[in-house]
N, CA, C and O of each residue as an XYZ file, in Angstrom:
168
protein
N       3.583      8.228      7.805
C       2.405      9.037      7.550
C       1.315      8.624      8.523
O       1.274      7.479      8.973
N       0.450      9.542      8.840
C      -0.608      9.228      9.797
C      -1.735      8.425      9.156
O      -2.327      7.563      9.806
N      -2.034      8.695      7.898
C      -3.051      7.924      7.180
C      -2.555      7.629      5.768
O      -1.685      8.317      5.234
N      -3.127      6.605      5.194
C      -2.789      6.253      3.816
C      -3.743      7.020      2.901
O      -4.953      6.796      2.919
N      -3.190      7.909      2.120
C      -3.979      8.740      1.215
C      -4.125      8.046     -0.140
O      -3.354      7.141     -0.459
N      -5.099      8.461     -0.927
C      -5.273      7.875     -2.259
C      -4.017      7.966     -3.132
O      -3.788      7.098     -3.975
N      -3.213      8.999     -2.939
C      -1.986      9.128     -3.733
C      -1.010      7.998     -3.415
O      -0.251      7.576     -4.287
N      -1.020      7.510     -2.188
C      -0.147      6.395     -1.819
C      -0.575      5.113     -2.538
O       0.264      4.341     -3.002
N      -1.878      4.899     -2.624
C      -2.396      3.734     -3.354
C      -2.029      3.859     -4.830
O      -1.609      2.884     -5.453
N      -2.187      5.059     -5.389
C      -1.850      5.277     -6.796
C      -0.373      5.016     -7.053
O      -0.011      4.448     -8.084
N       0.475      5.426     -6.127
C       1.912      5.199     -6.285
C       2.226      3.707     -6.259
O       3.026      3.225     -7.061
N       1.597      2.975     -5.338
C       1.805      1.527     -5.274
C       1.341      0.855     -6.563
O       2.035     -0.010     -7.098
N       0.177      1.247     -7.061
C      -0.337      0.657     -8.298
C       0.584      0.966     -9.482
O       0.762      0.130    -10.367
N       1.164      2.162     -9.494
C       2.120      2.512    -10.552
C       3.348      1.625    -10.491
O       3.801      1.115    -11.516
N       3.895      1.435     -9.288
C       5.063      0.556     -9.131
C       4.732     -0.873     -9.542
O       5.541     -1.549    -10.177
N       3.536     -1.327     -9.174
C       3.129     -2.684     -9.541
C       3.055     -2.828    -11.058
O       3.471     -3.845    -11.613
N       2.525     -1.804    -11.722
C       2.409     -1.853    -13.178
C       3.787     -1.826    -13.839
O       4.050     -2.592    -14.766
N       4.664     -0.943    -13.362
C       6.001     -0.839    -13.942
C       6.822     -2.112    -13.743
O       7.631     -2.474    -14.598
N       6.613     -2.783    -12.619
C       7.359     -4.005    -12.320
C       6.633     -5.267    -12.776
O       7.109     -6.382    -12.563
N       5.467     -5.073    -13.409
C       4.669     -6.188    -13.915
C       4.318     -7.178    -12.796
O       4.451     -8.392    -12.951
N       3.868     -6.621    -11.670
C       3.474     -7.430    -10.519
C       1.960     -7.374    -10.366
O       1.344     -6.336    -10.606
N       1.368     -8.485     -9.970
C      -0.080     -8.510     -9.798
C      -0.493     -8.301     -8.342
O      -1.664     -8.045     -8.062
N       0.453     -8.408     -7.421
C       0.140     -8.250     -6.000
C       1.085     -7.223     -5.393
O       2.296     -7.264     -5.612
N       0.515     -6.310     -4.634
C       1.314     -5.326     -3.911
C       0.795     -5.223     -2.491
O      -0.388     -5.459     -2.241
N       1.651     -4.878     -1.574
C       1.258     -4.773     -0.174
C       1.696     -3.421      0.367
O       2.866     -3.049      0.282
N       0.737     -2.696      0.923
C       1.042     -1.404      1.522
C       0.835     -1.524      3.021
O      -0.242     -1.899      3.484
N       1.875     -1.202      3.773
C       1.802     -1.301      5.227
C       2.122      0.061      5.823
O       3.143      0.669      5.502
N       1.244      0.528      6.686
C       1.481      1.765      7.420
C       2.047      1.379      8.786
O       1.324      0.855      9.633
N       3.325      1.633      8.998
C       3.975      1.267     10.254
C       3.682      2.265     11.371
O       4.203      2.126     12.477
N       2.863      3.255     11.093
C       2.539      4.271     12.090
C       1.282      3.907     12.876
O       0.525      4.800     13.257
N       1.041      2.641     13.124
C      -0.076      2.210     13.945
C       0.386      1.030     14.805
O       1.285      0.291     14.402
N      -0.210      0.846     15.975
C       0.262     -0.182     16.906
C       0.212     -1.596     16.331
O       1.129     -2.387     16.554
N      -0.827     -1.912     15.610
C      -0.941     -3.251     15.023
C      -1.075     -3.100     13.520
O      -2.183     -3.057     12.986
N       0.057     -3.020     12.844
C       0.024     -2.708     11.418
C      -0.562     -3.829     10.582
O      -0.999     -3.567      9.462
N      -0.596     -5.062     11.062
C      -1.182     -6.145     10.269
C      -2.686     -5.959     10.097
O      -3.246     -6.397      9.092
N      -3.346     -5.321     11.054
C      -4.780     -5.062     10.932
C      -5.055     -3.953      9.926
O      -6.161     -3.856      9.393
N      -4.051     -3.115      9.665
C      -4.219     -1.986      8.758
C      -3.610     -2.214      7.384
O      -3.675     -1.328      6.532
N      -3.028     -3.364      7.151
C      -2.396     -3.635      5.856
C      -3.463     -3.674      4.771
O      -4.558     -4.196      4.982
N      -3.142     -3.127      3.630
C      -4.068     -3.123      2.497
C      -3.412     -3.833      1.334
O      -2.217     -3.678      1.085
N      -4.202     -4.606      0.632
C      -3.695     -5.368     -0.500
C      -4.497     -4.999     -1.741
O      -5.534     -5.606     -2.008
N      -4.034     -4.017     -2.499
C      -4.761     -3.655     -3.721
C      -4.598     -4.716     -4.796
O      -3.552     -5.356     -4.906
N      -5.627     -4.887     -5.570
C      -5.569     -5.877     -6.652
C      -5.860     -5.216     -7.966
O      -5.861     -5.878     -9.004
């Protein structure tokens, strides 16, 4: 995807809740330096 939309964050948060995880990491591999664009929702 070209940008991370709010629906992507919502999907990650849903997976985190279903798996009973407190930390999730969303990485958009569609950018040259994806580590600068990584988001860590809490």
